[in-house]
VEXTORPA-802980 format. One line per 5 residues: number of its first residue (from 1); their letters; for each residue x, y, z of N, C-alpha, C. Coordinates in nm, 3 decimals. Layout:
<sites>
NUM	A	X Y Z X Y Z X Y Z ~ ...
</sites>
This chain:
<sites>
1	MTRRL	-0.465 4.756 2.807 -0.483 4.744 2.664 -0.629 4.764 2.629 ~ -0.646 4.820 2.516 -0.784 4.843 2.474 -0.841 4.718 2.409 ~ -0.968 4.715 2.405 -1.038 4.601 2.345 -1.003 4.587 2.197 ~ -0.989 4.697 2.130 -0.956 4.697 1.987 -0.816 4.636 1.964 ~ -0.722 4.671 2.047 -0.586 4.618 2.036 -0.585 4.468 2.064
6	LKRLA	-0.661 4.423 2.163 -0.670 4.280 2.192 -0.729 4.202 2.074 ~ -0.829 4.258 2.009 -0.889 4.192 1.892 -0.787 4.181 1.779 ~ -0.708 4.285 1.759 -0.606 4.282 1.653 -0.498 4.177 1.685 ~ -0.456 4.173 1.810 -0.356 4.075 1.850 -0.408 3.932 1.832 ~ -0.532 3.911 1.871 -0.593 3.779 1.856 -0.605 3.741 1.708
11	ATAAL	-0.645 3.836 1.625 -0.657 3.810 1.481 -0.521 3.781 1.420 ~ -0.419 3.856 1.461 -0.284 3.834 1.411 -0.232 3.697 1.454 ~ -0.255 3.660 1.578 -0.212 3.530 1.628 -0.282 3.418 1.552 ~ -0.411 3.433 1.529 -0.487 3.332 1.455 -0.435 3.319 1.312 ~ -0.405 3.431 1.250 -0.352 3.429 1.115 -0.217 3.359 1.110
16	CVVLS	-0.132 3.385 1.209 -0.001 3.319 1.216 -0.016 3.168 1.228 ~ -0.109 3.124 1.310 -0.133 2.981 1.327 -0.181 2.919 1.197 ~ -0.274 2.985 1.130 -0.327 2.933 1.003 -0.218 2.927 0.897 ~ -0.139 3.031 0.885 -0.036 3.037 0.782 0.079 2.940 0.808 ~ 0.111 2.919 0.934 0.223 2.829 0.965 0.182 2.683 0.952
21	GCGYT	0.055 2.654 0.965 0.008 2.516 0.954 0.052 2.434 1.074 ~ 0.001 2.316 1.080 0.031 2.232 1.195 0.141 2.130 1.165 ~ 0.181 2.119 1.038 0.286 2.024 1.003 0.235 1.884 0.978 ~ 0.107 1.863 0.988 0.049 1.731 0.968 0.043 1.699 0.819 ~ 0.081 1.578 0.781 0.064 1.533 0.644 -0.029 1.412 0.645
26	FAPQG	-0.101 1.394 0.537 -0.198 1.286 0.530 -0.133 1.151 0.503 ~ -0.022 1.150 0.436 0.045 1.024 0.407 0.190 1.035 0.451 ~ 0.242 0.930 0.511 0.381 0.933 0.552 0.472 0.946 0.429 ~ 0.581 1.018 0.446 0.672 1.046 0.335 0.805 0.974 0.348 ~ 0.821 0.890 0.447 0.945 0.816 0.464 1.059 0.901 0.517
31	EHIDS	1.027 0.990 0.610 1.128 1.080 0.665 1.242 1.004 0.732 ~ 1.216 0.884 0.781 1.319 0.804 0.848 1.414 0.735 0.749 ~ 1.380 0.738 0.621 1.461 0.673 0.519 1.568 0.770 0.470 ~ 1.690 0.722 0.461 1.804 0.803 0.415 1.765 0.874 0.284 ~ 1.784 1.005 0.280 1.744 1.084 0.163 1.827 1.051 0.038
36	SLRRI	1.940 0.983 0.053 2.019 0.946 -0.065 1.958 0.826 -0.139 ~ 1.865 0.758 -0.075 1.798 0.645 -0.139 1.683 0.698 -0.223 ~ 1.706 0.709 -0.353 1.605 0.768 -0.442 1.558 0.669 -0.549 ~ 1.650 0.586 -0.597 1.617 0.494 -0.706 1.579 0.358 -0.648 ~ 1.457 0.315 -0.680 1.401 0.192 -0.621 1.377 0.089 -0.732
41	YVEPF	1.417 -0.033 -0.704 1.383 -0.144 -0.793 1.288 -0.236 -0.719 ~ 1.175 -0.266 -0.781 1.079 -0.360 -0.724 1.104 -0.495 -0.790 ~ 1.157 -0.586 -0.713 1.191 -0.718 -0.764 1.063 -0.799 -0.791 ~ 1.071 -0.896 -0.880 0.956 -0.985 -0.899 0.923 -1.055 -0.767 ~ 0.795 -1.059 -0.735 0.751 -1.124 -0.611 0.733 -1.274 -0.636
46	VNQTA	0.743 -1.350 -0.530 0.721 -1.494 -0.534 0.573 -1.518 -0.502 ~ 0.512 -1.608 -0.574 0.373 -1.644 -0.549 0.368 -1.782 -0.485 ~ 0.334 -1.785 -0.357 0.327 -1.913 -0.285 0.183 -1.963 -0.273 ~ 0.095 -1.908 -0.355 -0.045 -1.950 -0.351 -0.078 -2.030 -0.477 ~ -0.197 -2.086 -0.479 -0.242 -2.160 -0.596 -0.304 -2.068 -0.701
51	QSDLD	-0.326 -1.943 -0.667 -0.389 -1.847 -0.759 -0.282 -1.781 -0.846 ~ -0.290 -1.802 -0.975 -0.188 -1.745 -1.064 -0.198 -1.593 -1.072 ~ -0.086 -1.532 -1.101 -0.073 -1.390 -1.133 -0.077 -1.295 -1.013 ~ -0.095 -1.344 -0.891 -0.097 -1.254 -0.775 0.038 -1.184 -0.758 ~ 0.146 -1.255 -0.787 0.279 -1.196 -0.777 0.293 -1.074 -0.868
56	NLVRA	0.240 -1.084 -0.989 0.247 -0.972 -1.083 0.158 -0.855 -1.040 ~ 0.041 -0.887 -0.985 -0.049 -0.782 -0.936 0.016 -0.704 -0.822 ~ 0.081 -0.776 -0.731 0.145 -0.712 -0.615 0.264 -0.629 -0.661 ~ 0.345 -0.683 -0.748 0.462 -0.607 -0.796 0.417 -0.480 -0.868 ~ 0.318 -0.491 -0.956 0.268 -0.374 -1.028 0.211 -0.270 -0.931
61	AFIDQ	0.145 -0.316 -0.826 0.089 -0.223 -0.727 0.201 -0.151 -0.651 ~ 0.310 -0.221 -0.619 0.424 -0.154 -0.554 0.486 -0.050 -0.647 ~ 0.504 -0.085 -0.772 0.558 0.011 -0.869 0.470 0.134 -0.875 ~ 0.338 0.114 -0.880 0.244 0.227 -0.883 0.257 0.314 -0.758 ~ 0.273 0.252 -0.642 0.287 0.329 -0.518 0.411 0.418 -0.522
66	FLQTS	0.523 0.363 -0.567 0.646 0.443 -0.574 0.636 0.551 -0.680 ~ 0.567 0.523 -0.791 0.550 0.624 -0.896 0.465 0.741 -0.850 ~ 0.378 0.718 -0.754 0.290 0.825 -0.704 0.363 0.923 -0.613 ~ 0.484 0.890 -0.570 0.558 0.981 -0.484 0.656 1.062 -0.568 ~ 0.692 1.178 -0.518 0.794 1.257 -0.587 0.932 1.225 -0.531
71	RFTVV	0.936 1.152 -0.425 1.062 1.123 -0.357 1.143 1.015 -0.427 ~ 1.076 0.914 -0.483 1.145 0.799 -0.537 1.126 0.788 -0.689 ~ 1.225 0.725 -0.752 1.219 0.693 -0.894 1.230 0.542 -0.907 ~ 1.143 0.483 -0.985 1.148 0.338 -1.008 1.243 0.312 -1.125 ~ 1.337 0.220 -1.104 1.434 0.187 -1.208 1.407 0.046 -1.261
76	QSLAE	1.468 0.016 -1.376 1.439 -0.109 -1.447 1.523 -0.228 -1.404 ~ 1.631 -0.202 -1.330 1.716 -0.315 -1.291 1.771 -0.294 -1.150 ~ 1.809 -0.402 -1.088 1.865 -0.399 -0.954 1.997 -0.323 -0.953 ~ 2.074 -0.334 -1.060 2.204 -0.267 -1.068 2.192 -0.115 -1.062 ~ 2.082 -0.059 -1.108 2.060 0.086 -1.108 2.008 0.138 -0.974
81	ADASV	1.967 0.050 -0.884 1.890 0.088 -0.766 1.976 0.121 -0.645 ~ 1.926 0.217 -0.566 1.981 0.247 -0.434 1.920 0.154 -0.330 ~ 1.794 0.115 -0.355 1.720 0.029 -0.262 1.629 -0.063 -0.344 ~ 1.590 -0.172 -0.281 1.501 -0.265 -0.351 1.389 -0.311 -0.259 ~ 1.280 -0.348 -0.322 1.166 -0.407 -0.254 1.150 -0.548 -0.308
86	SGAVT	1.138 -0.643 -0.216 1.117 -0.782 -0.257 1.017 -0.845 -0.162 ~ 0.968 -0.961 -0.202 0.875 -1.028 -0.112 0.802 -1.142 -0.178 ~ 0.694 -1.182 -0.113 0.616 -1.296 -0.159 0.470 -1.277 -0.121 ~ 0.384 -1.331 -0.204 0.243 -1.346 -0.168 0.236 -1.482 -0.100 ~ 0.217 -1.480 0.031 0.227 -1.604 0.107 0.093 -1.676 0.126
91	NLNTA	-0.017 -1.603 0.112 -0.146 -1.668 0.135 -0.257 -1.591 0.066 ~ -0.350 -1.664 0.011 -0.476 -1.609 -0.038 -0.584 -1.707 0.001 ~ -0.679 -1.660 0.079 -0.786 -1.745 0.126 -0.918 -1.680 0.087 ~ -1.004 -1.756 0.023 -1.135 -1.707 -0.018 -1.241 -1.793 0.049 ~ -1.339 -1.726 0.111 -1.446 -1.799 0.179 -1.580 -1.731 0.152
96	PLSYR	-1.685 -1.810 0.139 -1.817 -1.751 0.118 -1.868 -1.681 0.244 ~ -1.936 -1.568 0.223 -1.998 -1.495 0.333 -2.149 -1.517 0.338 ~ -2.208 -1.535 0.220 -2.352 -1.561 0.214 -2.380 -1.648 0.092 ~ -2.499 -1.710 0.095 -2.536 -1.803 -0.012 -2.670 -1.763 -0.073 ~ -2.689 -1.808 -0.196 -2.818 -1.794 -0.265 -2.903 -1.919 -0.231
101	RSMLA	-3.026 -1.913 -0.272 -3.113 -2.030 -0.251 -3.059 -2.154 -0.322 ~ -2.988 -2.131 -0.430 -2.931 -2.242 -0.507 -2.808 -2.302 -0.439 ~ -2.770 -2.248 -0.323 -2.654 -2.290 -0.245 -2.521 -2.247 -0.307 ~ -2.526 -2.161 -0.409 -2.405 -2.100 -0.462 -2.373 -1.975 -0.381 ~ -2.248 -1.944 -0.369 -2.207 -1.826 -0.292 -2.261 -1.699 -0.358
106	AEERA	-2.315 -1.611 -0.276 -2.362 -1.481 -0.323 -2.260 -1.372 -0.295 ~ -2.180 -1.393 -0.190 -2.079 -1.296 -0.150 -1.960 -1.373 -0.092 ~ -1.839 -1.322 -0.120 -1.719 -1.387 -0.070 -1.627 -1.285 -0.005 ~ -1.538 -1.336 0.077 -1.430 -1.255 0.136 -1.298 -1.320 0.097 ~ -1.207 -1.238 0.042 -1.073 -1.285 0.010 -0.976 -1.216 0.105
111	VMVIQ	-0.883 -1.293 0.159 -0.780 -1.241 0.250 -0.644 -1.271 0.187 ~ -0.563 -1.166 0.173 -0.429 -1.180 0.116 -0.326 -1.148 0.222 ~ -0.218 -1.225 0.222 -0.105 -1.199 0.312 0.021 -1.190 0.226 ~ 0.097 -1.082 0.246 0.224 -1.068 0.173 0.338 -1.050 0.273 ~ 0.454 -1.089 0.228 0.579 -1.068 0.301 0.658 -0.966 0.219
116	VSFID	0.714 -0.864 0.286 0.782 -0.756 0.215 0.911 -0.717 0.286 ~ 1.014 -0.687 0.207 1.139 -0.633 0.259 1.181 -0.514 0.173 ~ 1.224 -0.408 0.239 1.275 -0.288 0.173 1.420 -0.275 0.218 ~ 1.514 -0.291 0.124 1.656 -0.306 0.158 1.739 -0.193 0.096 ~ 1.828 -0.136 0.177 1.930 -0.041 0.129 2.038 -0.124 0.062
121	RKSGK	2.055 -0.110 -0.067 2.149 -0.195 -0.141 2.295 -0.164 -0.107 ~ 2.324 -0.039 -0.076 2.463 -0.001 -0.047 2.512 -0.066 0.082 ~ 2.432 -0.055 0.187 2.474 -0.107 0.317 2.425 -0.249 0.342 ~ 2.324 -0.292 0.266 2.264 -0.423 0.290 2.166 -0.423 0.406 ~ 2.145 -0.305 0.464 2.058 -0.291 0.581 1.911 -0.299 0.540
126	TIWSS	1.834 -0.366 0.624 1.689 -0.371 0.604 1.628 -0.243 0.657 ~ 1.565 -0.167 0.568 1.500 -0.042 0.608 1.368 -0.074 0.678 ~ 1.295 -0.168 0.620 1.167 -0.210 0.679 1.134 -0.348 0.624 ~ 1.073 -0.430 0.706 1.023 -0.559 0.658 0.909 -0.607 0.745 ~ 0.827 -0.690 0.685 0.718 -0.753 0.758 0.692 -0.889 0.697
131	RQVRN	0.670 -0.986 0.783 0.639 -1.120 0.735 0.490 -1.137 0.707 ~ 0.408 -1.045 0.760 0.263 -1.060 0.741 0.194 -0.925 0.729 ~ 0.180 -0.879 0.606 0.092 -0.765 0.581 -0.036 -0.827 0.526 ~ -0.143 -0.807 0.599 -0.269 -0.876 0.570 -0.377 -0.774 0.536 ~ -0.461 -0.810 0.440 -0.575 -0.726 0.405 -0.685 -0.816 0.349
136	SIDYE	-0.807 -0.764 0.349 -0.919 -0.843 0.297 -1.012 -0.755 0.216 ~ -1.093 -0.822 0.136 -1.194 -0.754 0.056 -1.317 -0.844 0.050 ~ -1.433 -0.783 0.060 -1.560 -0.853 0.043 -1.617 -0.812 -0.093 ~ -1.674 -0.907 -0.165 -1.729 -0.877 -0.297 -1.848 -0.968 -0.326 ~ -1.938 -0.915 -0.406 -2.058 -0.990 -0.444 -2.032 -1.067 -0.571
141	LEDDI	-2.093 -1.184 -0.580 -2.085 -1.265 -0.701 -2.216 -1.252 -0.777 ~ -2.205 -1.245 -0.906 -2.323 -1.233 -0.993 -2.401 -1.365 -0.993 ~ -2.525 -1.357 -1.036 -2.605 -1.477 -1.052 -2.549 -1.566 -1.162 ~ -2.489 -1.504 -1.263 -2.432 -1.577 -1.376 -2.302 -1.644 -1.334 ~ -2.303 -1.775 -1.329 -2.185 -1.849 -1.284 -2.064 -1.828 -1.375
146	NSIVN	-2.089 -1.790 -1.500 -1.980 -1.766 -1.595 -1.902 -1.638 -1.565 ~ -1.956 -1.550 -1.485 -1.887 -1.424 -1.455 -1.803 -1.431 -1.327 ~ -1.805 -1.544 -1.259 -1.734 -1.557 -1.132 -1.584 -1.533 -1.149 ~ -1.525 -1.587 -1.254 -1.380 -1.572 -1.275 -1.343 -1.425 -1.289 ~ -1.418 -1.350 -1.369 -1.389 -1.207 -1.388 -1.414 -1.126 -1.261
151	TRKAA	-1.517 -1.162 -1.186 -1.547 -1.093 -1.061 -1.435 -1.114 -0.960 ~ -1.390 -1.237 -0.948 -1.279 -1.266 -0.856 -1.151 -1.196 -0.900 ~ -1.124 -1.196 -1.030 -1.004 -1.130 -1.081 -1.004 -0.981 -1.044 ~ -1.116 -0.915 -1.063 -1.126 -0.772 -1.028 -1.108 -0.753 -0.877 ~ -1.166 -0.843 -0.798 -1.151 -0.834 -0.652 -1.006 -0.855 -0.611
156	YEKLA	-0.936 -0.950 -0.674 -0.796 -0.977 -0.641 -0.707 -0.859 -0.680 ~ -0.738 -0.792 -0.791 -0.663 -0.673 -0.831 -0.677 -0.563 -0.727 ~ -0.800 -0.539 -0.683 -0.826 -0.438 -0.581 -0.760 -0.476 -0.449 ~ -0.770 -0.603 -0.414 -0.708 -0.651 -0.290 -0.557 -0.633 -0.294 ~ -0.493 -0.662 -0.406 -0.349 -0.643 -0.420 -0.314 -0.496 -0.403
161	QDTVE	-0.389 -0.407 -0.467 -0.362 -0.263 -0.455 -0.376 -0.216 -0.310 ~ -0.482 -0.258 -0.244 -0.507 -0.216 -0.106 -0.403 -0.273 -0.010 ~ -0.364 -0.398 -0.031 -0.264 -0.461 0.056 -0.129 -0.393 0.040 ~ -0.092 -0.364 -0.083 0.035 -0.296 -0.110 0.032 -0.153 -0.055 ~ -0.080 -0.085 -0.069 -0.090 0.051 -0.012 -0.069 0.046 0.139
166	RAFNL	-0.125 -0.053 0.204 -0.105 -0.069 0.349 0.043 -0.094 0.380 ~ 0.107 -0.186 0.306 0.249 -0.215 0.327 0.335 -0.092 0.299 ~ 0.304 -0.020 0.194 0.380 0.100 0.157 0.369 0.206 0.267 ~ 0.249 0.227 0.317 0.230 0.326 0.425 0.300 0.284 0.554 ~ 0.298 0.155 0.583 0.372 0.106 0.699 0.522 0.129 0.681
171	TMSNF	0.571 0.105 0.561 0.712 0.126 0.531 0.750 0.273 0.547 ~ 0.670 0.361 0.490 0.701 0.503 0.493 0.688 0.562 0.634 ~ 0.602 0.502 0.716 0.584 0.553 0.852 0.671 0.480 0.954 ~ 0.745 0.377 0.908 0.836 0.300 0.993 0.765 0.225 1.105 ~ 0.648 0.172 1.075 0.576 0.089 1.173 0.616 -0.054 1.158
</sites>
């Protein structure tokens, strides 16, 4: 074979590899989940912590995760659903990471633990569940003691979104 022909073959092979792709996706798509399960109801979560509204933050975050996919549709009632997501916020622990000279916390870490179940309503089979999906967030507190409530609220919202994203990805990847 001539050198020119080898270069053409190599270029053609490289082009085929590029065009065919490797099949890798950045986010799991739930390939292991029965394709007939399309309509999802996210049940109200139970809040087992002393911090109010975490259940609503987690439920809203799950709804947002399902809305971001083209595979699933979120429905308004359990009766309309092929599958449901339910669970509880089982723990929220906040601890200081650093202090100011005044002995007030300058930075805190919040750790959230949720319990989640994804159930096929037709068969009653558990598609995926976990008793402990855990995530944490570190955040700074302002010098103004009056802003602590709003700072924590924003941190808890972000923590709920991140924890749910982790649980959703685990569900879709069947881990």
